[in-house]
N, C-alpha and C positions, 0 to 999 in steps of 0.2 A: 229671578234672583241673580245676584252678582257673586263673583268668586269671594269678594271680600265678606259678604254676608255668610256664605257657606262656611267659610273659615271661622268667622266669629261664632256662628252657631256650634260648630264642632267643638272648638275652645271651651265654650261656656258648659257645653254637655258634659266636658271631662273635668269641669271645675277650675279651669285655667282662666280666671277672670280677675280683673282689678278695677277699681273704681278710683278714678283722678281725684285729686284735691278739688279741682274745679267742679268735676261731676257731683261730688257730695254737696258742695255749696248750691249748686242749681236744683239738686233733688230736694233739698231742704227747703230752699226758697219757694218752690212750687208744689210742696208737699206730696212728692211722689217717693215712693219706697223702692229700694233696691229689689225687693221681691217682686213688685209689679213689672219692673223693666225686665229683669231676667226671665219672668214667666212669660211675658209679653212677646219675647224674641222668637218663639216658635211660629207666630202668626205675623211676624213684622213684614211690612211692605217697604221696598225700597223707595225713598223719595229722590236721593240724589247719591251717586257713587263717586268716590274720589280716590280711584286706585293709585294714583301718582302723587298723593299729598306728600309735602316735605317731610313730615313727622312719621310717615308710614301710611299704608292703605286705610281708608276710613269710609264709612257709610253712613249716610243720614237715613233713618227708617222711621215709619209711622208704626207706633204700638198703641194699645189702649190698656188703661188700668182696669182693675177689676170691677169698677163701676161703668166701664165703657168709654170713659172719657178719654181724649186723644192725648198722645205724648209723642213727642219728637226725641229721638235718642241718636246720638253720634257714637258709633262704635269704631274702634280701630285696632290695629296691630302695630306694635312699635317698629320704625323702619329698621331693617337689617335683622329682624327676629321673627320667629314663627309663633311665639307665644309671649303674653297671655293676650286675651281679648281685653281691651281697655274700654270702659264705659267713659267717654270723654265728657259727655254733657247731655243732660236730658231736661226738657222743658215743655210746658203747655204751649202749643202753637197759639200765636195771636190771630184771631179771625180777621183782623185788618189787614194782616200781611199774607195770609194764606187763603185759598179758595175753600168752598165748603167740603171738599174731599180731604183736605189737609195735606194735598200731594203737589200742589202747584203754588208757587209765589204769585201773588197779586203784582201786577205792573203799575 
């Protein structure tokens, strides 16, 4: 687990969470609920970590919805701040772009 994911989990546990406008659009497009994403955070697996991202530290994680389908979620914390956790985007990973574990990009 990364420091970014630990921070995001702690913020979400305290209710310090926000969903970006883009995040809402992507959730709706892939029929993913905010509830599934927030609940899935406890078992999230880091796919890629971006501690030095220009807009603040962020992390791409693999989660699963209540039916077990995979979801990729990007969580972040605004640069220069310690709160809130921001759900930047969430989507159903494309099997043509990701391996069968959903953890590695196909080349």
